[in-house]
C-alpha positions as a LaTeX table, in Angstrom:
\begin{tabular}{lrrr}
\hline
Residue & $x$ (\AA) & $y$ (\AA) & $z$ (\AA) \\
\hline
Met1 & $-113.10$ & $-15.31$ & 99.42 \\
Asn2 & $-111.37$ & $-18.02$ & 96.72 \\
Arg3 & $-109.69$ & $-19.77$ & 99.66 \\
Asp4 & $-113.17$ & $-20.11$ & 101.64 \\
Ile5 & $-114.73$ & $-21.71$ & 98.46 \\
Leu6 & $-111.61$ & $-24.04$ & 98.04 \\
Arg7 & $-112.24$ & $-25.22$ & 101.86 \\
Leu8 & $-116.01$ & $-26.55$ & 100.86 \\
Glu9 & $-114.34$ & $-29.37$ & 99.36 \\
Glu10 & $-112.82$ & $-30.84$ & 102.16 \\
Asn11 & $-115.82$ & $-29.74$ & 104.08 \\
Pro12 & $-119.14$ & $-28.48$ & 102.79 \\
Arg13 & $-120.80$ & $-28.38$ & 105.55 \\
Pro14 & $-118.60$ & $-26.28$ & 108.20 \\
His15 & $-119.83$ & $-24.71$ & 111.07 \\
Gly16 & $-122.25$ & $-21.73$ & 110.55 \\
Val17 & $-123.49$ & $-23.52$ & 107.28 \\
Glu18 & $-127.34$ & $-22.58$ & 107.09 \\
Lys19 & $-129.08$ & $-25.05$ & 104.93 \\
Leu20 & $-131.91$ & $-22.40$ & 102.46 \\
Glu21 & $-135.29$ & $-23.51$ & 102.24 \\
Thr22 & $-135.23$ & $-23.57$ & 98.26 \\
Lys23 & $-136.42$ & $-26.92$ & 96.56 \\
Glu24 & $-132.93$ & $-27.28$ & 95.02 \\
Lys25 & $-131.71$ & $-28.28$ & 98.47 \\
Leu26 & $-128.97$ & $-25.26$ & 99.22 \\
Tyr27 & $-127.01$ & $-24.64$ & 101.65 \\
Arg28 & $-125.33$ & $-21.03$ & 102.22 \\
Ala29 & $-121.58$ & $-19.75$ & 103.60 \\
Tyr30 & $-120.15$ & $-16.85$ & 104.16 \\
Val31 & $-117.08$ & $-15.88$ & 102.27 \\
Gly32 & $-114.72$ & $-13.54$ & 102.41 \\
Pro33 & $-113.17$ & $-10.50$ & 103.49 \\
Gly34 & $-115.34$ & $-9.67$ & 107.05 \\
Lys35 & $-117.48$ & $-12.41$ & 105.84 \\
Asn36 & $-119.80$ & $-9.96$ & 103.59 \\
Tyr37 & $-119.96$ & $-12.57$ & 100.74 \\
Arg38 & $-122.48$ & $-15.46$ & 100.45 \\
Val39 & $-122.18$ & $-18.64$ & 98.53 \\
Ile40 & $-124.54$ & $-20.46$ & 97.54 \\
Tyr41 & $-124.31$ & $-24.10$ & 96.82 \\
Gln42 & $-125.88$ & $-27.57$ & 96.47 \\
Ile43 & $-124.26$ & $-30.85$ & 97.81 \\
Arg44 & $-124.65$ & $-33.86$ & 95.64 \\
Asp45 & $-123.10$ & $-36.52$ & 97.97 \\
Glu46 & $-124.22$ & $-39.18$ & 95.45 \\
Val47 & $-121.17$ & $-38.29$ & 93.44 \\
Leu48 & $-119.54$ & $-36.27$ & 96.11 \\
Leu49 & $-119.76$ & $-33.00$ & 94.29 \\
Val50 & $-119.82$ & $-29.76$ & 95.77 \\
Leu51 & $-121.57$ & $-27.02$ & 93.39 \\
Val52 & $-121.38$ & $-23.76$ & 93.71 \\
Val53 & $-124.53$ & $-21.81$ & 92.23 \\
Lys54 & $-124.01$ & $-18.19$ & 93.09 \\
Val55 & $-121.43$ & $-16.23$ & 95.14 \\
Gly56 & $-122.03$ & $-12.35$ & 95.83 \\
Asp57 & $-122.83$ & $-9.56$ & 97.96 \\
Arg58 & $-125.05$ & $-10.66$ & 100.96 \\
Lys59 & $-126.90$ & $-7.48$ & 99.96 \\
Asp60 & $-127.63$ & $-8.74$ & 96.19 \\
Val61 & $-127.04$ & $-12.64$ & 96.39 \\
Tyr62 & $-130.12$ & $-14.15$ & 97.27 \\
Arg63 & $-132.43$ & $-12.35$ & 94.43 \\
Arg64 & $-133.82$ & $-15.12$ & 91.61 \\
Leu65 & $-133.17$ & $-18.01$ & 93.76 \\
Lys66 & $-136.01$ & $-19.23$ & 94.61 \\
\hline
\end{tabular}
């Protein structure tokens, strides 16, 4: 899972990434074994920053995001 997250450093918008409909302009990517985990993150292009907000099991990761 850690390797999947580190890849966002080079390409923060890989194939399969989805933009979430939140006011913080968050993105979601599948990570981990079997892709059962999600990483929720924000891309700040103006400062070349990928900010990981939350990582968790797909059943729980979306709670309290909005």
